[in-house]
N, C-alpha and C positions, 0 to 999 in steps of 0.2 A: 627538467627543462624544457620541454615543449611546450608545459602548461603553464611556466611560468612567462615564454614567449609570449604565449595567447592572451596572458594577462596585460602584459605591457601593451599589445597593440591595442586590444579593446580599450585599455584605459586612457591612449593615445586618439583614439577614435570619440572616444566620450566628450573627452576635452576640444577636440576641433567642433565636434557639433555643437559644443555648449559655446566654444569661443565666436563662432561666427555669429550667433542669434539672429540668423537669416532663415527663415523658414524654407526648406527645400519642396517644391512643388512641380510637378509635371515632370516629363523624360529628363535624362540627363544628357541626350543626343542632342547634335548640332540643331540648332533652330534655324529655319530658313524664313524671310521676307520676300515678297514680291516685286517691293520698292521700297527707294530711301524714305518716300513719304509714311507706307505703311509702319516702316521700322520708327521713324521718328515719333510717330504720333503714339505708339504703343509704350514708350520709355517710360520708367517709374521713376519719380523724384529720388535720389539717392541712392540708386540701385545699380551697381556698375554693370557694362556688358561690354564684350569685345567684339567688334563686327569688321566682316572682311566683305568688300564691295568688288562686285564681279559681273563680267557679263554671263549670260546665260550660259553659253558654252565657252570654256578657257581651257583647253586642255593643258596651257602652262601652268596652270593654278592648282592642277590635280594633286601632285605630292602635297603642297600646302594645306590644302581641303583635307586631307588624310590626317595629316598632323594635328591640325585643327579641331578635328572631328574627335580625336583620340583624347583630346585635351579637354574635351568639352566637360566631361565627367568630374576629372579631377579640380577644374577650376568651380564647376558647379557646388563642391563641398566648401568653397570660401565666398558664395553667392555670389558668383560672378557667371553671368549667362553668355554663351557664345552664338552668336548669329551671323550665318551667312544672307547677304543681301545682295538679291538679282539686280541687276543696272538693266532697264531696257535701253534698246537703242537709240529711241528719241531722247533719252534723258542726258540732258549736258549738264548737270549741277555739280557742287564742287567734287562729291564724291565719287560721281559715275562718270564726268563730263572730261576728266584730266586724265591722260594716261600713267603719269605718277602716281595717282591717286589708287589705282586698279592694283597697284606693288604696295601697298601699303596694309596695314590692319591697324583700326583705331579704338581706343579704349576710352568709352564713356562713363561718367558717374551722373546718371539721370539725363539729361540733355546736353551737359558740359564736356565739352572734350578734354581728356586728361592729358592722354599720350599717343603719339601716333609710333609704330613700328613696323619697321622697312622687313618686308615678309623675308629676307633673306638672314635675318636677326630671329626669327621664329625658325629654326632649322630642325627642331623637333619638340617633342610634349615638355621633355625639362626645360627645354630654353623659352616657351611660350609661359607656363606656369611661373618660371621664376621671374621672367620678366614683368609680366602682368602684377603680379604679387609686389615686386619692388617699387613699380609705379603707384600702386595704391598704397602702399606704407611707405611713401617718399617721406612724410612728415614724423616719421615713428622711428624708421631705419636710418641713421646717420651714414652717410658715406664720406670717408675721410681720406685723404691722401698723403698728408705729412703727421710727424710724430706730434709736432704741435697740436696739431687739430685733434689729436686723441687726447693727449694731455688735458687739454682745454676741457673736453666733455667730461674727463676723468674728474678733473677739480670741482665740476658742476655737481656731478654725482656724490660726492664725497659725504658721507653722513647722510644720505638720502636713498638712494638705490644701488643696486649692481648692474654689472654690464657685461653683455656678451659681446665679445669683440671675435669677428670671423675674417680670416682670408680666404679669399678663392682666386686662383689664377686667372679665371675669366667667368665673365657673366655669362649666364646661361645653360651652365654646366648642372649636372645632378648635384653638387654639393650647393651650388648657388640656391638652386630650388630646395633644397633642404633647410637651408639657413633662413630664407624666406617663409616657409612654410610653420615654421618654428617661433619665428617673429610674429606669424600672425597669432599664434596661439597665446606664448609668450611675454609678448611685448606690452602690455600693461603691466606686467611685473616686473620686467627687466628691459634695461635699456639697450636696443641692437645697434652696434655699429658694423660697417662692412668696410672692407678695403681688398682693392686687387693690385694694390702696389707693392711688389718684392721688397722693396726698400725699407719699406715702412715695417712688414715681418720682422726684416732683420735687425731694424732699430730696436725692436722691443723683446730682443732676446739677446742672451750672452752668448750664446753658442751658434752654429750655422745651421738654420733649418733648412729642410729641403723645399723651396719655393716653387716645386712643379707639384706638391701636394696641398691640399687645403687644410687649413690650420682653424681650431676654435679655442679659444681661451675665456675663462669664468673669471671676471675680474672684481674682488670682493671689497665693492667701495662703500657699503651701507655702513658699516661700524667705524670708519676711518673717521676719526675726530680732528687728528692735526694736519694744517694744509700742506706741511711738508712730508706727510707719510704716505709712501705709495699705497696703491691697492693691490693687494694680493691677486696672483693669477696662478688658476690651475687649469692645465690644458686638457682636452680631450683626447684620451689616448687613442682611441677608436676611429675607424673611418668615419670620415663625415657624412653620417646619414640622418634621416628624420629621428629615426628611431635611437640611434646613438644619441643624439643631440637630447631628446626627451628624456633617455636614461642618465645622462650626465646632470641635467639639470633637476633631475629627482634627487639624484646625489647630494647636489650641492645646496638642497633646501633641507635636508636630514640634518638633525643635532649634530655637531662635532662628534662629542664625547654623550654617549648614554650610560645615566648611571643605572645600575642593577640591583634590585633586591630581591631577585627570585630565582628560582633553580633558571640556570642558564639553557638549560636542555628546553625550558616552555619560551623562551626570549624568541621574538621573530621582529626583525627590523627592515628597514625597507632595504638594506644591503642584501640580507639574504633573500629576498624576496625578487631582488634584480639581480641573483645570481652570483653575489661576491661573497667571500668570507667574513666573518665578525671575529674582532680579538679582543677578548676579555684582558683588561691589566689588574691582577687579585691585588686587593687594598685589605687597610683595616683602619680602624678611625685614629688611632695615633698619629698616623703618616698620610690622611687623607688630603690634604692639601698639597704636598709634595707627587702624590700620588697622581691626583687630579693635573698638575701639570705636567709629568710625564704622559700622562696619557692624551693628553690636547697635543703636547708636542708629537707624538707618534701619529696621531690622528691628522693634522695638517701634513705630514709625509706621505700618508698611506689615502690622503683625499681622494677619491674617486677609484680606487683600488680596492678598497676594504673597510668595513665599519669598526671603530672602537668604541669600547664598553668598559664602565670602571665597575669592577664586580667586589663586593664588601664581604671580606670572611666574616665580619661581624654580625651580619645578618643573614647571611646564607650557609647552612653545613654543607661543608664540601668533603667527601670523601677521598681525598687525594693527600699526596704527600705536600707536608709542611711546607718545605723548599718550593714547590711550585710555584711561580709567579706570573705566568703567562698562559691563557687558553685559546684554542682556536676551533671554531666553530665554522664548518663548511656547509654550502647550501644543498649539498648531495644528501638526499635523504637516507637514511638509516645509519649514516657515519654520527660513532662518538664524538663526543668535543676530546679534543686533543689536550693534556694538561702539561705544560713542558717547564723546563727552568733555562733561562734566556739569560746572558752576561748583559747585553745593552740593545739599546734601541736599534742599530743596525741589524741585530738578527732577528727582530721583529721584522723590520723591513724585508730582508731576507725569506724569512718563513713567508709572507704573502708573496712575493714574486717567484720565489722558488719552490714549486708544489712538491720537490723531492725533500726540501729542507726539512719536513716534519719527521718522515721517516729515517733521515741521516742524523737528526739529534736524539731520537728516541734509542737509535742504535749506539750513538756513542754514549747516552747516560749508561745503557746497560752495560758497555763493554766498560767503562769507568767505575762502575757499581764492581762487576766481577773483578778488575784489576784490585781495586780498593781491599775487596774480601781477599783477593791472594795474597796482597803485600800484608794485610792484617794477620792471616795464619801462617807467611812465611819469613817475614822479615822483621819480626817486633824485635828480634834479638839484636838488629844492628840498627835500631835508632840511635841517634846521637845524642838526643834528649830525651829524659825520662816525662817530661812535658808532654812534650810531643807526641811520645808512645803511647799517654794515658789518653788524650783527646783523640788520636787517632783510634785508638781500641774502643773507645765510646762513644764513637762520633754519631751512632744511630740511635743512641739516647736521648729522647724528647726531653727539655728542661721546662720544668713548672715556673713559666716567665709570665705568668698573668698578673702578680702582684708588683711587677717592676712595670713603671712608668715608661714608654719610650719619648725621649727629648727629642726633639728636632731643632731647626732654627726659629719654627714659627712659634713652639710653645716654650722654647727654655726660659727665656727671661719673665715669664708670665708665670711658670710654673714657681720661680726662684722668690717672687715677688709676694706670694700669699703669706698673708700674718699667721703668727703663731706657729709656724711648721717647721722643721728643721728636715731639708731637702740632701739625700744622699744622692751623689750621681756618680757614676762609674762610667769613666772614659775609655774605650776600650776599641780595638780594631779586629773587624771579624774573620781576618784570616790570620790571626796571629795564636798560637799557642798557647801562652800563658795568659794572654787574654779570655780565651775560651776556656780556660781552666778554672780562672777567677770569676769568671761568670755561673760557672756552678757553683763555687761558694756563695757567690752571690744570691743565689736562686735560694740558697739554703738558708740564709740569713733573712732573705726576705719572708720565708715560712716561718722562722724562728719570731721574728719581730712582728708578725701579722696582729693587727687590732692594738699595736702600742700607737699610744694618743701622740699625736704631733709629729710623726717621723714619716716621711714618703720616700720610698726606695726609687732610684730614677736610672736610666741608663743613656749614652751616646755612644752611637756607632762611628767612632772618626774616619773609618773609611769611607762613608758617605756624607759626614758633615765637616769635612776639612775646616772649611772656615769659622764655625763656631768653635770647633777643638782650638784654632788657632788664637782664636778671640779670646780664650780662656787659657791661652798659655800651657796647653797640655802639649810637652815636647816628649815623652815617652807613656807605653800601653803597658799593663794598665795603668791607671790612675784614679782614686776616689778622693772625694772632695766633699766637705761637708759645708754647706749654704746656710745661714741663718740671717734673719732680716737685721739690718745694721750692722753687720758684723763681718769682718774679714774672712773670706774662706779658709779652711784646715784641710790640708791633705795628708791622706793618710799615709805611715811609712813605716806600717806593720807587718807582719806576716799576713799571707791570706786566707788564712784558715777561718771557719765558720764562726767559731768562739772570739778570735783575736777581732774580727771584723765587727761582731754584735755588740764587744764590748766597746769597741774604738765609737760605735754609732750612740749608744746609750750615753757614753760620758761626753760626749759631745753636747746632749742637750742641756747639761747643767754648765752653768759658768764656771770658768776655770782661770784664777780661782775662785771659789765659792766665797764670797764676803760675810761672816757672822757677826750679829750684833752683839750679843751678849754671852757673858761667860758661861751660861748654862749651856748657850747653845754651842759655844766652841767645845766644853767638856761632852755632851752628848754626841757631837760630831766624832771625838775619839772613841766614845765607847760603840759607835756604829749606828749612831741613829743620824740616818741620810735621807734626802729627798727622796721620794718615791720613784723617781726615775732611775736611782742608782741603789735600790733594796736589793735587787738579784744579783749584783756583783759581789766578788769576793776580791775587793784589790785593798792594799796597804792605803791608809787614810794619812795625809800628810797636811799638817797645820802650819803655816807661817806665823808667828808672833810678833808683833813690832811695836814699839812706841812710838810717840810723837818726835822724838828725836833721830829716829832711824827711817826718815823718810826714803833716803838713797837706797837703803835695802829692800824697801817694800815696794819701790816703783820696780826694782829689778825683778823682785819675785813675783809682780803682777806680769812682765814681760815674759818671763820664764813660763808663767803658767798659761799666756797665750799661746806658745811656741808647743807647750805640752798637752794642749788641750786633744781631747779624747784619747791620751796614753795614761793619764793618773789622775788621781782622786786628790785634789789640793782643795784646801780652806786657808782663809785668811783671816786673823784678828788682829785689830790694832785699835782698841778701845783704852780708855784710859786704866782700866785695870789689867792691860796686857803684863805688865811687870808681875803682879801677883800669880796670874796664870802660869807663866813661864818659871818662877821659881818654885813652885809645887814640884816640878820637873828637873829641878837643878840647875837651870840655865837662866840667863840672860837675854833680854832682845836685844839684837835680833834673832831669833832662833826658829827652830824647826821641831816641832812634836811629831814623832812618827808611831803609829798605831800598827802593827803588821797586821792583827787582826783582832776581831773584837775579843773582849775577856782577856786578853794578854796586857802584859805592862807597857807604857807608853815609854819613849825613848827621847830624851831629850840630845838635842845637835846643836851647837852655836855655829852660827853662819858669820864664817870670816870673809869670804868674797862677796862682794857686792856687784861686780860686773855681770849682765846676764846671761853671756855663754857658759863663764863658770860656774854659775847658781845651776845652771841646766842641768850641765855636767855631774854637780854634785849630788842632783836630785835624783837622776837617773842611778847614781853610784849607791845612792844611800837606800833607794827603792829594791836593789836587788836582794833576793834572799841571801841568808848568812850560807845555808847550805842546801843550795838548791837543788833539785832533781833535773838534770840535762836532757832535753825533748829537742826535737826538731824546730820548734818555733821558739824558742828562748835562747838555742844555741848561740847566735849571732850576738846577743847583748853582751854575752859572756867572753866571747871571742874579740869583740871590740876593744876590750879591756888590754889586751897585747899582754896578759899575765901566764905564765905557768898555771897547769891544769894539775891539782891533784884530785883522782878521779876513781869512784868505787864503782865497779862493772858489778851487778847483781842480777840475777835470773828471775828474779821478783822484787817484792818489797825486802829491805834491809831488816836486820833485826833491829831489837830495841837498843842493845848492847852497842851495836856498831854505830847506829845512828847517835847516839848518846856521844859517844869516843869522838867520831867526827865532827859532833856539832862544838864539842868542848875545844877542838883545833881550831875549828873556822871563827870561834868567836874571840881568840886569842890577836890581840892585837897586832904584835910582831908578824903575824902570819897571813897579813893583808896583801902582801906581796904576791900571793898567789890565790888561786881560787880552788874553793874546796868545794866539790860537787860530788853526784853519783849519779848512774844511768840503770835504769829498769827495763832489761834486754826483752822483757815481753812486753811493755808498754812502745819501746821503740826500738825494732828488731833491726834497724839499721846500723846498731850497736854491733850485732854478729860481724857484720862489711868492715868496720871499725877494727875490731880484734884480728880479722883474718889478715887486714893490711900490716898490722905490727907482728902477729905472730903466723907460722905458717897453719897452724891448728889452733882451735878454739882452747885457750888453758882453764882449768877449774876454777870454777866462781864458789864465793864472790873472790874479785880479783882487785887489786889497787896499784894504780898506776900513776908516775909522775910523767907526763908529758909537757914539751915546752915546744910549741908550734912554731914559736916566735923567733927561735935561737937554736940553729942546729938539728931541730928537729929529732933528739935524741928521747927514747922511751925506755923509762926505767921500770922493772918489776918488784914491787913490794915481796918481800920473802915469804912464799907460802907456809913456811914451817913456824911462822909466828903469828900469834894473833892480833888482830886490828884493835889497837889501844892508842890512846893520845902520848903516852910515853916511846913506844915502840916505833911508831911513825916520826916523832920528833927526833929520834937518835938515828933511823935511817934519813932523814932528810939532811941531819948532820955529816953523814958519812956522801951524801950526795954532793953537798958544797965542797966538800976537802976531796972530792975526787976520787974516792975511795970505791965508788961503785962500777960497774960494768953496764953500757946500756944493753937491754935486752934487742933492741934493734933501732934503727937510725932511719927515718925517712926521707925520701928521695927529694933533693933539692930541686928539681925538675918540676915545671909546671903542669897541672893536670890538666890535660885537653883532652875534649870527646873524641871518638872513635872514628867521626867522619867529619870532614870539613864543613864550617856553617853557611847556610844559604845565604847567598848575595840576593837579597831581594830587588834590589834595585836595578842590578842586571838582568833580573828577570821579567822586570817590568816592560811593557812595550815603549818604545819611543814615546808616544802621544798617549799619555795616561787621561781617562774621561774624567770629565768636570765632576767630582764628589760632593762638592758642597758649594753650589753657587752664592755668592755674596754680593753685595753692593761695594765694587771696586776690586773684588777678588780677581773677575775673569770678564772678558768682553761677553756681551748677550749673544749666544749662537741662533744662527737663522735656519730653519729648513731648507732643505737641498733643491737645487733648481729642479722644474719640470721639464717634462719634453720641449716644452714651449719655451725655455730658456727662464721661467719665472721660478718665485717661489711657490710651492705648493699652498692652496690655500682651503677655504670653506665658506660656506653661504653666510654673509654678513647678518643676514635677517635672523636667523636661528641660532648665532654662537658670537660670543666675544671675541674679540680682536685687539688685545690691547697693543699699546705701541711699544716701542721699545724702550724709552724712558720709562713708562709705567712697569713696563716687566723688570725690568733693572731694578727698580725700586720694592719692587714685591719677592725678588730672589732670584730672578734671573731665569733663563729657560734651563731647562734639564738639562742640554746636552746630551751627549753620545750615551751616558749610563744611565741604566734604572734605578737610579738611587733610592729615590722616593718609594719605589713600589715595594710593600710587605708581604710577605715575609722577604727579607733583605736577597738581592739577587746577587749570583756566586761572582766573587773578585775573579780574576782570571788565572790567576796561579791554582794549582789543583788542591792545595790543602783551604783556599778559601771557598772553593766550590763544595766541598765535603761538609763545609760548617756553616751552610749559608742560612739554615735555617735561624742560625744565632742572631 
């Protein structure tokens, strides 16, 4: 610190000597002249001098002469010579012959008298230097008495120059001298304005300032473009000394935000050189604009207290935690940079103002990690939600999200408008467990589809961009949508597994239904000859066949295709020979031709329902497998049918004999009233839990059960001594219908509830939620807090942009209190949000 202070003083002396531009020669001591004639004959044109006329012996003037002599050296720095002129007894001139003149000091510039000072106004060195410079700079330093005078000067300066406004309780004080000396150096750069009116100081402040102390405000007027827009004001927080004023003006001239593209350990800014800390806001290219606004918002609040830099993770490799979003570099030598995880801008301000905050934050993070580890090790068995438990268990696992584009309000619409591209958007909330679990699957989808032409995977964190998600009518998290140019967006409604998501994205690339132009194309479609986008998918192929007389059914089929886009593979053929195509499969238009897999026979299905909803339901039903293997992803599809299950539990793949018998039973038309299916316990081990619910122990396998979840919850067990054949099963089902069989167990009619109560997230949130996604019209623009002088914090308008309130709102608004733009995302206020903030 002493070395830095020496540099400041050296810099100031250099500026003073350069600004005076008047060569210093001769001694700086008090000069003496034998008579007024000698004094006036030796004056140089344009050179200022302070003269005191006195008899040769004047004991009463001795204290004043001591102050004058002491001030001579200080005034010499500003090119002002101090002269004591002796008055001979016989001299009766203006300056020596009158008694009043002997009680005054006179300031000349060349031979021209500028100002007369009563000696009682020049009571010490400070008063002499202050009053002399004030007189010399009369045209450069404006003195104002009213608020109207001050505002008139501000209005003239808007768009041209900045203003330094100083209040001193009285002239001739040390503070008055400091202001005048600063004005002598910086007066050509900034407009200096002075007042001693306490009422004016109070009128410029929203608080109640101490009028017994001096104040200095830097008014940022240069970048103000609108006459009605006020100049920001930044108060000097330190005592009003020349060194502190020089330091303050240097800080106001520094860039508001410094962009950093190198190791922060090597960075040295004017703030560090002047003994202030430097705050780094960590950013990435996808969120640069939002991060820049956040950094500027923080910088305005910290102006004069700390510097702010924007550090890009894309340009600098940082060996720090991915979730770290703020770094602090102090001017102390040898102190490492502290990388922290902060929640909002208020914590950044506190970090700078409270030196103990860094240590406290680090201790809190360490305690939090220890608490999380302890909970992870000891409390996993009481989690009320398996998804929450899985996410909590894997919270430290980094996700490969490089292939997923981060969307914000700035780049959302431009990304969607790119031609020949299918844009997949995941809308999620970074604090919500299901969102984080889906994000993990989504990253696997990105890896699986990497290199697929025409597909862009992206994500929007609705915790950060609330306005954007509201515009897109996203009312639940997570939500996945497909956007294609010129088409309505499609919302995904299936399971969140990697395979299901990949299939949905690939199917969405192709029109649904796909219009086929010739009979050869239609028959090739049924044989499995698909566009390249669908070649890797193993889905049933559904072809709608329509004649010119069935336009109503065709329109309903097309609308059903729009609804089912991404879920099924649908084609449509309505050429003149449509009748011939359908008759090959024993149906007439309108009809559906279903090929469950290539190489198998094509099934013809007559279309009797022409409403869109009925057609959607019929298509979904027809695409269900005849004898499906029940898995976690497809179970909801069969539960929605509301039918009893005839389900065969097996410890592995079922035998060919059992498969053949069950398939014959499933194909029987009368048996469409229940679902014939099977479950492989090796592939779907959750089946063991189902069997333990039905029975106290796991019965011998294979096991055939009749389960009616929708009526009574009764579970019937097929006799283990009988072989599983179509005839034995039909006879057993007849006994069930006749009430001759006793259920093995009956499921409880009570609702299944989690062991712990659900979190009330709204109650957990603070009453005042940070602005997460500013958007035109969403929330009012926020302004930086008031500074000690009662005005908003500001910066040097010569080196930084200061957008108007209107333009700020148009560009997305101020970032508010949350560091929403910062990447990686700052932690939400609840603990689970903190754990997963890196997502």
